[in-house]
C-alpha positions in Angstrom: -37.6 54.4 -2.8 -35.2 54.4 0.4 -31.6 53.8 0.2 -32.1 51.3 2.9 -34.6 49.3 1.1 -33.4 46.0 0.9 -31.6 44.4 -2.2 -29.2 41.4 -2.5 -25.7 42.6 -3.5 -23.0 40.0 -4.2 -19.4 41.1 -3.8 -16.5 39.2 -5.4 -13.2 38.6 -3.5 -14.8 39.5 -0.4 -12.8 37.4 1.8 -10.7 40.3 2.7 -9.4 43.6 2.0 -11.2 45.8 -0.1 -14.2 43.1 -0.6 -14.6 42.7 2.8 -14.5 46.4 3.5 -17.4 46.6 0.6 -19.6 43.8 1.7 -19.5 45.3 5.3 -20.6 48.6 4.1 -23.6 47.6 1.8 -24.8 45.5 4.5 -24.8 48.6 6.6 -26.8 50.6 3.6 -29.4 47.5 4.1 -28.6 45.2 1.3 -28.3 41.2 2.1 -24.6 40.6 0.9 -23.5 37.3 -0.9 -19.7 37.4 0.4 -18.3 35.6 -2.5 -14.5 33.8 -3.0 -12.7 31.2 -4.4 -12.5 29.5 -0.8 -15.6 29.6 1.2 -14.2 29.2 4.5 -12.1 32.1 4.0 -15.3 34.5 4.2 -16.4 33.9 7.6 -14.9 36.6 9.3 -16.8 39.0 6.5 -20.1 37.5 7.2 -19.8 37.2 11.2 -18.6 41.0 10.8 -22.3 41.9 9.0 -24.3 39.4 11.1 -23.1 40.6 14.5 -24.0 44.1 13.4 -27.6 42.8 12.5 -27.3 42.6 8.3 -27.8 39.5 6.4 -24.8 37.7 4.8 -24.2 34.4 3.3 -20.9 32.9 2.3 -20.5 31.6 -1.4 -17.2 29.8 -2.6 -16.7 30.2 -6.6 -13.7 30.5 -8.8 -15.3 33.4 -10.7 -13.2 32.6 -13.8 -15.0 29.0 -14.1 -18.4 29.6 -16.2 -20.0 26.6 -14.6 -19.4 27.7 -11.0 -20.3 31.5 -11.8 -23.6 30.2 -13.0 -24.1 27.9 -10.2 -23.0 30.2 -7.2 -25.5 32.9 -9.0 -28.4 30.6 -8.5 -27.8 29.6 -5.3 -27.5 33.4 -4.3 -31.0 34.0 -5.6 -32.4 30.9 -4.0 -30.7 32.0 -0.6 -31.1 35.7 -0.7 -33.1 36.7 -3.6 -32.6 38.3 -6.8 -29.1 39.8 -7.1 -29.2 43.4 -8.6 -26.2 44.6 -7.0 -22.5 43.2 -8.3 -19.1 44.1 -7.4 -16.6 42.4 -9.4 -13.7 42.8 -7.0 -11.9 39.1 -7.5 -8.4 39.8 -8.3 -4.6 38.2 -8.1 -1.2 39.7 -8.8 1.4 37.7 -11.2 3.7 40.6 -11.2 7.1 40.2 -13.5 8.7 42.1 -15.9 7.4 41.4 -19.8 10.9 39.1 -20.5 10.2 37.1 -17.1 6.1 37.0 -17.4 5.1 33.6 -18.4 1.8 32.9 -20.1 0.4 31.3 -17.0 1.0 34.4 -15.5 -0.7 36.3 -17.9 -3.4 34.1 -18.2 -4.4 33.9 -14.6 -4.5 37.6 -14.3 -7.0 38.2 -17.1 -8.9 35.1 -16.4 -9.7 36.3 -12.8 -10.0 40.0 -13.7 -11.8 40.4 -16.8 -13.3 37.3 -17.5 -14.5 36.7 -14.1 -16.2 40.3 -14.2 -17.7 38.9 -17.9 -18.8 35.9 -16.4 -20.6 37.7 -13.4 -22.0 40.4 -15.2 -23.3 38.1 -17.8 -25.2 36.1 -15.0 -26.3 39.0 -12.6 -27.7 40.9 -15.6 -30.6 38.8 -16.3 -31.6 39.4 -12.5 -31.2 43.1 -13.0 -32.9 43.4 -16.3 -36.0 41.6 -15.0 -36.1 44.0 -11.9 -35.5 47.4 -14.1 -32.8 48.1 -11.6 -29.0 47.0 -11.2 -26.1 48.4 -10.2 -22.6 47.0 -11.7 -19.2 48.4 -10.1 -16.0 46.9 -11.5 -12.5 47.4 -9.8 -10.2 49.0 -11.7 -7.0 50.4 -11.0 -4.5 53.3 -11.6 -2.2 50.5 -13.0 -4.9 50.7 -15.8 -2.5 53.4 -16.7 0.3 51.6 -16.6 3.0 50.2 -14.1 6.3 48.6 -14.1 6.2 44.6 -13.7 2.2 44.5 -14.2 1.7 44.3 -18.1 -0.9 41.7 -17.3 -2.5 43.5 -14.7 -2.6 46.7 -16.3 -4.2 45.4 -19.3 -7.0 43.6 -17.4 -7.6 46.7 -15.1 -8.0 48.8 -18.5 -10.1 46.0 -19.7 -12.3 46.4 -17.2 -12.9 50.2 -17.9 -14.0 49.4 -21.4 -16.0 46.5 -20.3 -17.7 49.0 -17.8 -18.6 51.8 -20.5 -19.7 49.2 -23.0 -22.2 47.4 -20.0 -23.3 51.3 -19.5 -24.2 51.6 -23.0 -26.0 48.0 -23.4 -27.7 47.7 -20.2 -28.9 51.7 -19.4 -32.6 50.9 -21.3 -33.1 48.5 -18.1 -32.4 50.4 -15.5 -29.0 49.1 -15.0 -25.9 51.4 -14.3 -22.2 50.3 -14.8 -19.6 52.3 -13.2 -15.8 51.5 -12.5 -13.7 52.5 -9.7 -10.1 52.6 -9.7 -8.1 52.3 -6.5 -4.7 53.9 -6.0 -2.3 52.8 -3.3 -4.7 51.1 -1.0 -3.1 49.1 2.0 -4.2 45.7 1.4 -2.5 41.8 1.3 -2.0 42.6 -2.3 0.0 45.5 -1.9 2.0 43.5 0.9 2.5 41.2 -1.7 4.1 44.0 -4.0 6.4 45.6 -1.3 7.5 41.7 -1.2 7.9 41.6 -4.9 10.6 44.6 -4.9 12.5 43.9 -1.7 10.9 46.5 0.7 9.1 46.2 4.4 5.2 46.8 4.0 5.7 50.0 6.4 8.6 51.3 4.5 6.8 50.7 1.4 3.6 52.3 2.3 5.7 55.2 3.8 7.3 55.9 0.4 4.1 56.0 -1.5 2.7 58.4 0.8 5.1 61.1 -0.2 3.8 60.9 -3.9 0.1 61.0 -2.7 -1.5 64.5 -2.5 -3.4 64.0 0.7 0.0 62.4 2.0 -1.1 59.0 3.1 -1.9 55.7 1.8 -5.6 54.5 1.1 -7.8 52.1 3.3 -10.2 49.8 2.1 -13.0 51.5 3.6 -11.9 54.6 0.9 -12.4 52.3 -1.7 -16.1 51.1 -0.4 -17.2 54.5 0.3 -17.0 55.1 -3.5 -18.4 51.7 -4.2 -21.5 52.6 -2.0 -22.0 55.5 -3.9 -22.2 53.9 -7.1 -24.3 51.1 -6.1 -27.1 53.5 -4.6 -30.4 54.4 -5.5 -29.3 58.0 -6.1 -26.8 57.0 -8.4 -29.1 56.4 -11.2 -28.1 59.1 -13.4 -24.2 58.0 -13.1 -23.3 55.4 -15.6 -20.0 54.4 -17.7 -18.0 56.6 -15.6 -14.6 55.7 -13.8 -13.5 57.1 -10.4 -10.1 56.9 -9.4 -10.0 56.7 -5.7 -6.1 57.5 -5.3 -5.6 60.6 -2.9 -5.0 63.2 -5.8 -5.2 63.3 -10.0 -3.4 60.7 -11.6 -1.1 62.1 -14.7 
């Protein structure tokens, strides 16, 4: 089967950053793409970029931590585009703080969006994948899964996504469904700009400082992550499952 044969992909958190770059890349690979984000209107630019290049995309508003909204969104994708057999769980938020300052709401919000959201989206989409005997799930983890100061919630959620990924790979493999994770290092996005602001640095200085610690001597771009995701979602990656790929410009200790 050609890698350009159209399949339906859902990318969460796709209004900007890594999610937007991934949606555009998957559309270029021949997928029809559901651009999903909390604010449907915010997805307009991503959808227009895809359609202007001749691709097919729709904007879908959804809070991925809300089970009812997830079910409704996935059913809407199926009715508008067809059965979703590619899922990229990218939606995420930051609520960074040191442990003694971190509120329960800070913890719950991050866990709900990253971990509960990936669980709900995967559960809603897997029935379509099982029926099609083909599926690709890619979860966005992070180098912060290895631990990062001020990110107890985010680090725990991203480490949890790696465990979820491996378990999905074990449970769904016999149905032709693979599950993998991509764990970015420093990627220049609005989210990392928020981190720079939290530590009181200008974003350019923050990126320059980060680049000195990266073997390839630059920070990452959203397209760097989208390239890895595109590999995992491809037809040729059917024997690769349960893996975590760090996209970080070098090895992590």
